[in-house]
N, C-alpha and C positions, 0 to 999 in steps of 0.2 A: 412904398407903403410900410409904415411901422405897425407891426401885429401886436396886440396885447399879449402878455404872457399867459403861460399854461397854469391853470388852477386845479389844485386837488383838493377834493372835497371828501371828508369822512363822515359818513352817516351813521348814526346809532341804530341798534336793533340787531338783526344778523348783520354782521359787519359788511358793509358794502363800500367800496371805493369807487369814485367816479372821477374821471378826467375830461375836462373840456379843454378842448385844443381849438382856437380861432385861427383860421387860416384861408387861404384862397388858392384854389387849384384850377387847373384847366384840363379837361379831357380831350382826347383825340377827337377830331372831327372826321366822320365818314359819312357815307351816303345814309347809313342808319342811326347815326348818334350825333348830335350837334355839339358844339362846345358849350360848356356849362361852367358856373361858377358855385362853388362850395364855400359858405362862409363859416360852417362849425361842424365839427365832428365830435360827437360825444360816445364815450365807450364806458359801459357800466359792467361791472364784474363781481359777482358775490364771492366772498371768502367764507366758505363753510355754509351749511344750510341749503336750502333750495329756493328761498325767496329771491326774486329777481324785479324790483321795481324799475319801471321805465316810464317817463313822463308822456310819452306819445303812444303806447300801446295798451289796449284794454285787456287785462288778464282775468277779468271777472267772467266766467263761464255763464252763458245765457240760459233762461229757462225757456222751454218751448212751449208756444201758445196753442199748440195742437199738432196733430200728426196724420201723415198720408203715407200709404204704402203703395207703390206703383206696381203693376204686374209687368210692365215693360218699361225701359228707359223713357224719361220724359224728355223730348226735343224741344229746345227753345230755338225758335226760327231766327234766321239771319236778321241781324240789326235790330232784334225785339229785346225787351226787358221783362224779366220774370222777377217779381218781388214776393219772396215766401212769407213776409210778414212774421218772421221768426217762428214759423211752424217747423216741426221735424219730418224730414222726408227719407225713406228708406225704400228696400225692395223685400221686405219680409215676406215668407212663404212663397217667393218666386224662384226662378232660375238666376236671378240676380243677387240672391242672399250670399252672405259671406261664407266662403268655403276655405277657410285659413288662407295660405299664401299661393293658392292655385293660380297661375296665370289665365286671365280671361280677358276678353276684348271689351269693346265699348257697349255691347249688348247687355253686359252686366252692371252697367253704370246707373246711377239715379238720375243724373242729368246729362245730356248731350247738348252742347252749345254749337250751333252753327256759326259761321264767320261772322263777327260783329255783334254777337249776342252777349247779353249781360244777365248774370245771376246774383241777386242781392237778397240779404236779410234772410238766409236760410240755415237750418240746422240739419246736417247730414247724419242719420242715426247709424248704429253699428250693424243693423241687418242689411247690409249691401256689400258687394264686392269691389267695384271700381269708382266709387264716388262720382266725381265729375270728369267728363271728357270735353276737351275744346278741339274742334276740327280745324281751327284758324285763329284770328284774332279775337280776343274774348275779354271780359272783365268779370272778376269774381269779387263782389263788396260785401263784406261783413257776412262771411260763409263760414260756418263752424263745423268741424267734423267731430263727433262725439267718441268715436272709437274706430280709427282707420283699419281697414281690412287689408287689401294689397296696397293701393296707392290713394291718397286723398283726392288728388287730381292729376290728369295726364294731358299733356299739350301736343297736339299734332299740326301738321300744316305749317303755315308760315304767317308772318305778321306778328306785331307786338301783343302781348297779353299782359294783363294788369291784374294784380292781386291787392286789394285795398282793406285793410283790416281783417278780423277774422281770427280763426284759431284751430288747431288740430291736437289731438292726443292720442296716446297709445298707437303709434304707427311704428309697428315693428320692422317694416320694411322701409318705406319712403313716404314722405309727405307730397312732394312735388315731382313728377316724372316729366322730363323735356325730352319728347321724341322728335319733334319737328325742329324746323330751322328758326333762327332769329332770336328775337329778345323776349325775355321774361322779366317783368318788373314787380318786385313784391315790397309793400310798404305797410308797416304797422301790425305785423303778424306775431300770434303767440303760439309757440309749439312746445308741447310737454311730453317727453318721451318718444323718441323716434329713432330709428336706424340711421337714415339720412334725410335731412330737411330738403335739399335739393339734389337731384341727380340728372346730369346730363345722360342720356341713354348709352350705355357701354357697348351694347352688340346689336343694335337696331339692324334691320335688313337694308335700310338705307342710312347713311349717316350724313350729318351736316356739322357746320360751325354753329355753335349755340353760346348764348350770353345771357347772363342773368345779374341784375342789380337787385341787392337785398338792403333795405334801410329799415331803422326801426324795428328790429327783431328782438323778441324774448324767446331764447331757446333754452330748454332745460332736458339735459341728458340724451345726447346722440352726435352724429357727425353733421356739421352744418352744411357743407357743400362738397360736391363730387363732380369733377370735370374731366373731359378727354383732352389731355396736353397735346397729343398728336394730331388733333383737328383743328387745333386754334381756339378752342373754348376759352371764354373769360367768366370769371365770377368776381364780383365785388360786394364786400360786406361793410356797411357803417352804421353808426349809431345804434349799438346792440347792448344787450344785456345777456350774458350767457352763465349758465350753472351746471357743473358736471359734465362739461364738454371736454372730451378726450382729444378730438382733432376738429380743427376749424374746416380745413379744406383738405381733401385727398385728390391726387392727380392720377389719371389713367391713362394708358394706351387703349383707346377704344378700337372696335374691330366691327366687322359685318357677319352676322350669324352664318352657320353655327360657330361660335366661339365664346370666350369669355374674356372680358376686358381685364388687362394686367395692371396692377398698381405700380406707379413709378415714383411716388413721392408723396410726402404729407407737409402741410404747412404753406404758408404764404409764398408765393414765387410769381412775380409780375412778369408777364400780364396775366397770367392764367388764373392765379388766386391773388386778389388783392384784398387786405384787411386794412381798414382807416381806423385808427385809434389804438391805444394801448391795450394789450390783452392781459389782465392782471391775473396773478396766481392766487 
């Protein structure tokens, strides 16, 4: 099959260079991931400034239609859908309010999702500690975090989790913390100022092999991915727009508590860290 050539596009404004590469690839087929075909990969990279346009990501922060403060974490039952209708939810004035970077458990979350639950169209306010906790397979759709305290969302248990749209900002630690096993799929997300966008748990009391697939990401200022190389974690990034990103992927040797994971390298290294498309300077 003859593939069309690569196109380089120069956009005016803050200087943005975009590269579109049309190609066909096949991923490995396993019990958890089927063979798929990718027809195009687009990478966008800002040169100077912090503007980062992407045709598939909404970077306009939503306005809240109302607000609710929960005294305790709100549990969304298994296989149920909670539509927040773009209201703001937090734990203001309760034990779940933000207390800096102090490690807390799911009791300090705004929402706890039982396996199969969906949370959509919600804004998580700054007065909360643990954001959202998923106990198994879950869907987060168009969920926005105003000011992340500890982590925006934590994923436990097993089964696939899906994040579709939404955004998070001011995450001095992490946006997404992956503690359970299996897959996390992130598509169409906007992250502005973060320590790490995705981190496979470095020192959980029980360790697993974890995988993340990130597509259509706008990320400004932070490390995109952190994986445990010694456990066979994999992270794949494609169709992205990045600005002020020092490191796209950091690889660690994870461990079981009490310990601290040790860094073993930075940058793309298949199969642990895969970046599709050109990373422009």
